[in-house]
Structure formats: structure tokens, C-alpha cells
C-alpha positions in Angstrom: -27.8 11.8 -10.4 -27.4 9.5 -12.8 -30.3 7.8 -12.6 -32.0 11.0 -13.3 -29.8 11.8 -16.5 -30.3 8.4 -17.6 -34.3 9.2 -17.8 -33.8 12.3 -19.6 -31.6 10.1 -22.2 -34.1 7.7 -22.7 -36.7 10.1 -23.0 -34.9 12.1 -25.6 -33.6 9.2 -27.8 -37.5 8.2 -27.9 -38.6 10.8 -29.1 -36.3 10.7 -32.0 -37.5 7.2 -32.5 -40.9 8.1 -32.7 -40.5 11.4 -34.6 -38.3 9.5 -37.1 -40.2 6.5 -38.2 -40.9 6.3 -42.0 -42.6 3.1 -44.1 -39.3 1.9 -44.2 -38.5 1.5 -40.8 -41.8 0.4 -40.1 -40.9 -2.7 -42.6 -38.2 -3.4 -40.5 -38.2 -6.6 -37.9 -38.8 -4.5 -34.3 -36.9 -7.4 -32.8 -33.5 -7.5 -35.0 -33.3 -4.0 -34.7 -33.8 -4.0 -31.2 -31.0 -6.7 -30.5 -28.7 -4.4 -32.3 -29.7 -2.0 -30.5 -29.1 -3.6 -26.9 -25.6 -5.0 -28.7 -24.2 -1.5 -29.7 -25.5 -0.2 -25.6 -22.6 -3.1 -24.8 -20.5 -2.2 -26.8 -19.9 1.1 -26.2 -20.6 0.5 -22.0 -17.9 -2.0 -22.4 -15.5 0.4 -24.4 -15.8 2.7 -21.3 -15.4 0.3 -18.5 -12.4 -0.4 -16.8 -14.2 -3.4 -15.0 -13.3 -7.2 -15.6 -15.9 -9.0 -14.4 -17.3 -12.7 -15.8 -20.4 -10.6 -16.4 -17.8 -8.6 -19.1 -15.9 -11.5 -20.0 -19.4 -12.5 -21.5 -20.6 -9.7 -23.1 -17.3 -9.8 -25.1 -17.7 -13.6 -26.5 -21.4 -12.3 -28.3 -21.4 -8.3 -28.6 -19.9 -8.3 -31.9 -21.6 -12.3 -32.9 -24.8 -10.9 -32.2 -24.2 -8.1 -35.1 -23.1 -10.9 -37.6 -25.7 -13.5 -36.7 -28.1 -10.9 -37.2 -27.0 -9.8 -40.4 -27.3 -13.7 -41.6 -30.9 -13.6 -40.1 -31.9 -10.4 -42.2 -30.2 -12.0 -45.5 -32.3 -15.3 -44.9 -35.4 -13.6 -44.3 -35.0 -11.0 -47.5 -34.5 -13.9 -50.0 -34.1 -13.2 -53.4 -34.5 -9.4 -52.3 -31.4 -8.9 -51.1 -28.8 -7.0 -53.2 -25.8 -7.5 -52.3 -24.3 -4.2 -54.4 -26.6 -1.7 -52.8 -25.5 -3.2 -49.7 -22.0 -2.5 -50.9 -22.1 0.5 -52.1 -24.6 1.7 -48.6 -21.2 0.5 -46.4 -18.9 1.5 -48.8 -19.6 5.2 -48.8 -20.3 5.0 -44.8 -16.6 4.2 -44.5 -15.0 6.3 -46.7 -16.9 9.5 -45.7 -16.5 8.8 -41.8 -13.1 7.9 -42.9 -12.0 11.0 -44.3 -13.9 13.0 -41.6 -11.7 11.5 -39.4 -8.6 11.2 -41.1 -9.4 15.3 -40.8 -9.9 15.8 -37.3 -7.2 13.4 -36.1 -4.6 15.6 -38.2 -5.9 18.6 -36.7 -5.8 17.3 -32.8 -2.8 15.9 -33.6 -1.5 19.3 -34.8 -2.9 21.0 -32.4 -1.1 18.6 -29.8 2.0 17.9 -31.0 3.1 20.0 -34.0 2.0 20.3 -37.5 5.1 18.5 -38.6 4.3 15.5 -36.5 0.8 14.7 -37.1 1.5 14.0 -40.5 2.8 10.6 -39.5 0.1 10.2 -37.8 -2.2 11.1 -41.1 -0.5 9.0 -43.6 -1.0 5.8 -41.3 -4.5 6.7 -41.0 -4.5 6.5 -45.2 -2.7 3.4 -45.1 -5.1 1.2 -43.1 -8.0 3.4 -44.8 -6.5 2.3 -48.0 -5.5 -1.3 -47.3 -9.3 -1.8 -45.6 -7.7 -2.3 -42.1 -9.7 0.6 -41.1 -8.5 2.3 -38.3 -10.1 2.1 -34.4 -13.7 1.1 -35.3 -13.5 1.4 -38.9 -12.4 -1.9 -39.3 -16.0 -3.3 -38.5 -17.5 -2.1 -41.7 -14.8 -4.1 -44.5 -14.8 -6.8 -42.3 -18.6 -7.2 -42.6 -18.5 -6.4 -46.6 -16.0 -8.8 -46.8 -18.3 -11.4 -44.5 -21.4 -10.7 -46.9 -20.0 -11.2 -49.6 -18.4 -14.6 -48.6 -22.2 -15.5 -47.6 -23.3 -13.5 -51.3 -21.1 -16.2 -53.6 -22.0 -18.9 -51.0 -25.9 -18.0 -52.0 -25.3 -17.8 -55.6 -23.7 -21.8 -55.9 -26.1 -22.8 -53.3 -29.2 -21.5 -55.7 -27.5 -22.6 -59.2 -26.5 -25.8 -57.9 -29.1 -26.6 -56.0 -27.7 -28.0 -53.3 -27.2 -26.8 -49.2 -24.2 -28.9 -49.3 -22.3 -25.3 -50.2 -23.5 -23.1 -47.1 -21.7 -26.0 -44.7 -18.2 -26.5 -46.8 -18.1 -22.9 -46.5 -19.5 -22.9 -42.4 -16.2 -25.7 -42.2 -14.1 -24.3 -44.4 -14.3 -20.5 -42.8 -14.3 -22.2 -39.2 -10.8 -24.2 -40.2 -9.3 -20.6 -41.4 -10.7 -19.3 -38.4 -8.5 -21.8 -36.5 -5.6 -21.1 -38.7 -5.8 -17.8 -38.0 -5.3 -17.9 -34.0 -2.0 -19.9 -34.8 -0.6 -17.6 -37.1 -2.0 -14.2 -36.0 0.8 -12.3 -34.5 3.5 -13.8 -37.0 1.4 -13.2 -40.9 -0.4 -9.9 -39.7 2.3 -8.3 -38.4 4.3 -8.7 -42.2 1.2 -8.5 -43.9 -1.2 -6.0 -42.7 -3.0 -5.7 -46.2 -4.8 -9.6 -44.8 -5.7 -7.9 -41.3 -9.1 -7.3 -42.9 -9.5 -11.2 -44.4 -8.8 -12.7 -41.5 -10.9 -10.4 -39.5 -14.0 -11.4 -41.8 -13.6 -14.8 -40.8 -15.5 -14.9 -38.1 -17.9 -12.6 -39.0 -18.6 -15.1 -41.9 -19.1 -17.9 -39.4 -21.7 -16.1 -37.6 -23.4 -14.4 -41.2 -23.8 -18.4 -41.6 -25.4 -19.5 -38.4 -27.9 -16.5 -38.2 -28.5 -17.3 -42.0 -29.4 -21.2 -41.0 -31.0 -20.3 -37.5 -33.3 -18.2 -39.2 -35.9 -20.0 -40.6 -35.5 -22.4 -37.0 -36.5 -19.1 -35.2 -39.4 -18.1 -37.8 -41.1 -22.0 -37.1 -40.9 -21.4 -33.2 -43.2 -19.9 -30.9 -45.1 -19.7 -27.1 -43.2 -21.7 -25.1 -40.6 -22.8 -27.4 -39.5 -19.7 -28.0 -38.7 -18.9 -24.2 -37.1 -22.2 -24.0 -34.8 -22.2 -27.2 -33.9 -18.3 -25.7 -33.4 -18.9 -22.2 -31.3 -22.8 -23.6 -29.0 -20.2 -25.8 -28.1 -17.5 -23.5 -27.5 -19.9 -20.5 -25.3 -22.0 -22.7 -23.9 -19.3 -24.0 -22.6 -18.6 -20.5 -22.1 -21.8 -19.6 -19.2 -21.5 -21.8 -17.7 -18.4 -21.8 -16.9 -19.4 -17.6 -14.2 -21.7 -19.3 -12.8 -18.5 -20.9 -10.5 -17.5 -18.3 -6.7 -17.5 -18.6 -6.1 -19.8 -16.0 -7.9 -22.9 -17.8 -6.6 -21.6 -21.8 -5.3 -24.6 -23.1 -4.5 -25.2 -27.1 -8.1 -26.1 -27.8 -9.6 -22.5 -27.4 -6.3 -20.6 -28.6 -6.3 -18.1 -26.3 -9.4 -15.4 -25.8 -10.6 -15.5 -29.9 -10.6 -19.3 -29.2 -13.4 -21.9 -30.3 -15.4 -21.7 -27.3 -15.1 -17.8 -27.1 -16.8 -18.3 -30.8 -19.3 -20.7 -29.1 -20.1 -18.6 -26.2 -21.0 -15.9 -28.8 -22.8 -17.9 -31.0 -25.4 -19.6 -28.1 -25.7 -16.1 -26.7 -26.7 -14.1 -29.8 -28.7 -16.4 -30.6 -30.5 -16.9 -27.4 -30.8 -12.4 -27.0 -32.1 -12.2 -30.4 -35.4 -15.1 -29.7 -36.0 -12.8 -26.2 -36.8 -10.0 -28.2 -38.8 -12.0 -30.6 -40.7 -13.1 -27.1 -40.7 -9.7 -25.6 -41.9 -8.2 -28.4 -45.2 -9.5 -27.8 -45.4 -7.7 -24.7 -47.0 -4.4 -24.9 -45.7 -3.1 -21.5 -42.7 -2.6 -22.8 -42.7 -1.8 -26.9 -41.4 2.1 -26.0 -38.3 0.0 -25.2 -38.3 -2.1 -28.0 -39.1 0.8 -30.1 -36.3 2.7 -28.5 -33.8 0.0 -29.0 -34.7 0.0 -32.7 -34.4 2.8 -33.5 -30.8 2.7 -31.9 -30.4 -0.7 -33.8 -31.3 1.1 -36.9 -28.7 3.8 -36.2 -26.0 0.9 -35.1 -23.7 1.3 -37.8 -22.9 4.9 -37.9 -22.6 4.5 -33.6 -20.8 1.6 -33.9 -18.1 3.6 -36.2 -17.8 6.9 -34.8 -18.5 6.1 -30.8 -14.7 5.3 -30.3 -13.0 7.2 -33.4 -14.5 10.1 -32.2 -13.6 11.5 -29.0 -16.7 11.1 -27.7 -15.9 8.8 -24.8 -13.7 11.0 -23.9 -15.7 13.7 -23.8 -18.4 11.9 -21.9 -16.0 10.9 -19.3 -14.7 14.3 -18.7 -18.7 15.7 -18.4 -18.8 12.8 -15.7 -15.6 14.1 -13.9 -17.5 17.2 -13.5 -20.2 16.3 -11.4 -19.8 16.9 -8.0 -20.8 13.6 -6.0 -19.4 10.2 -5.7 -20.6 7.6 -8.0 -20.1 4.2 -7.9 -17.4 2.5 -10.6 -21.6 1.1 -12.3 -23.5 3.9 -12.2 -20.3 6.8 -13.1 -20.2 4.1 -16.4 -23.7 4.3 -17.1 -23.6 7.8 -16.9 -20.6 8.3 -19.4 -22.2 5.7 -21.6 -25.4 7.8 -21.7 -23.5 11.2 -22.8 -21.6 9.1 -25.6 -25.3 8.2 -26.8 -26.7 11.6 -26.2 -23.6 12.7 -28.5 -24.4 10.4 -31.0 -27.8 11.9 -31.7 -26.5 14.7 -33.8 -23.9 12.8 -35.4 -26.4 10.4 -36.6 -28.9 13.3 -38.0 -26.1 15.2 -39.6 -25.4 11.9 -41.4 -28.7 11.5 -42.7 -28.3 15.2 -43.7 -25.4 14.9 -45.9 -26.5 11.4 -47.0 -30.0 13.1 -48.7 -28.0 16.2 -49.5 -25.8 13.5 -51.9 -28.5 11.4 -53.2 -30.8 14.4 -54.3 -28.2 16.1 -56.3 -26.4 13.1 -57.6 -30.5 12.6 -58.9 -30.7 15.4 -60.8 -27.3 14.9 -62.3 -25.2 17.8 -60.0 -22.4 14.6 -58.8 
């Protein structure tokens, strides 16, 4: 049963991906988009599953790190054509549109559950989190990405003007030191000063952005067997580093779940997986899968901020529970994940229509 529904899901998404191709999407790097597509699927799956295996632990190390690393590679590839102002406008608009929609929906749902008066407290908290750019639910990702990209953009400008790669190394070393400092003081500073939360979240994001920015040229220079060796070594090294991330082996060097080994495991795993997609993209037999994942990757920001903030996981679990057969834990989780992505399709289409409407109205001077 679950296999049949998964097939329906993939056929539907493949149709969407082929039917929505444009000149802009054709110019995109399918391997990078496919990497983001896989990462967002893993993020949704981890948010759904209750399993605590070593494989889940490994996925946790790179599921977000990969997004930032891919972004760093894209920025490096764009070179002088990279426009941070346009990027800022795009992500900031996405952040506020979905924040306002989700605040309204949260108010309605809380009013139904607990009454009109008590729902205002939830709304005020959501507005506070939105205004401080901490973002509620999964919306925290967008301000953190913007801040990290902004710091990288400043680094690129200084690098160009001073004609020195040393600026980027200073940026990487400084962010790494701040990351370790953040691990030590997080529980004390964040509680008393929540406005710093998005900045602390942007620090590890900046590390992976710079990492991706630097390895972009290396990845471009690889071909054939070198690509495959580079990919396998990255994944294997990431898995090996993640093996030491159990609570039993925690020590002062790791600083817990988001420690230094966690960061390194995520970085090596991410670069291995994205190079692996570069290799797989050369095989025609799996082109449909690459196109499917790349379409999901193109819309990954929307899926990132809505899959948890909207009640999609709750609804998907409810639908899965209605199926009159016994499913294994992994099958039930995969099926629930499929329902979430099916629910995301109208969300993506509505957002794109709304974005197009606002763009058209703005161009004619109505807005």
C-alpha cells in the first residue's frame, strides 16, 4: 500500500517538475538543486520520524549544513553577477509573507482550541519572534540564511577590494571561534537576550557558506573517477565523524549535539553528497529522478518554512493512521512524508501565483 502511494507521489511530482520548466530553471545547476531536493526530503522525514538510529544521527549532521554549503557554491559560481540586494528582497519577502499568514492561522487555530482571549498571547509571542527575526517554528531558517549571506557578501567585497583571499580565511576562523563561544554561552545569553538568537544561528550557517564558496572551484576541476573518489571520501568521513556523536562520547571538545565534530561531519557529508549528485547527473537512466529532486530543490525554501509551521505533518500522520493495515515504522514515516509533499504542491503553486500577482501589480504602479 505504502509503495503504491509513494509511486503516485513521485509521478505527481515528476509531472509538476516537467510541466513547470522555464528558461530560468533550465539555466540552473540540476545537480545542486537535486542535492537541495534530497536535503529537504530528509529534513521533513527527520521531523516526522521518532526513530533514533545512528543513520538519523548522521542525517542530522548535514541536513541543514548542506543547504548552506550549496548556497555558498552557487554564490561562488555566480561571481560578479551575484546580487545580494535582490536575494535579500526575495528571502525577506518570503519571510514576512509566510510569517503573517502563519500568525493569522495560529490565531484562528488557538481561538478554536482555547478560546479567543488566550489566543492573543500566542499571537503576541509570534509577533515578537517575527519582529526580532528569531522566527517561529521553521521560519528561523530564513533570517539566519540572510544574515550569513550578508556577512559572506561583505567578505567578498573586502576580498575584491583588497585583492586578498586572507579576508575569507579570517571570516572562516572568526566564525569558527564564535561558534565554539556560542556553544558555551548559548543557554545563558539567549535566554536573557533573545534578539541575539538569529545572529548566533547565522554563525554556523556562515561557516558552511564559506566552506561551499571555497570548494566550488575544486568541484569544478574534478572529473571522472576523481569526482567519485572525492564524493565517497566525503560521505565516509562524515559518517565516521558522526559515529562519535553519541552522548556517551561527548566531551569538552565536542560541546554536545552541535559541537565541532558535529560541524565537521556535516561539512564533509554535504560536500560528498553534492559531488555524488554531480556524478549521478551524468547517467541518463536516473535523469527523471534528478529532475524530480531538482524541482523539489528549486522550491525548497517554501517547503522549509511551511512543512512544520503549517499543520501538514499533523494532517499527514492522521491520513496515514486511517489506512486499514499494519505498516512498519519506516513505511509509515515514508508514507507520511509523501503526504506532506503532496500537501506542499498547492502551497507552492499558490505562493508563485501570489508572487506573480504582486510583481505584476508593482510593475504597473498599482502597489
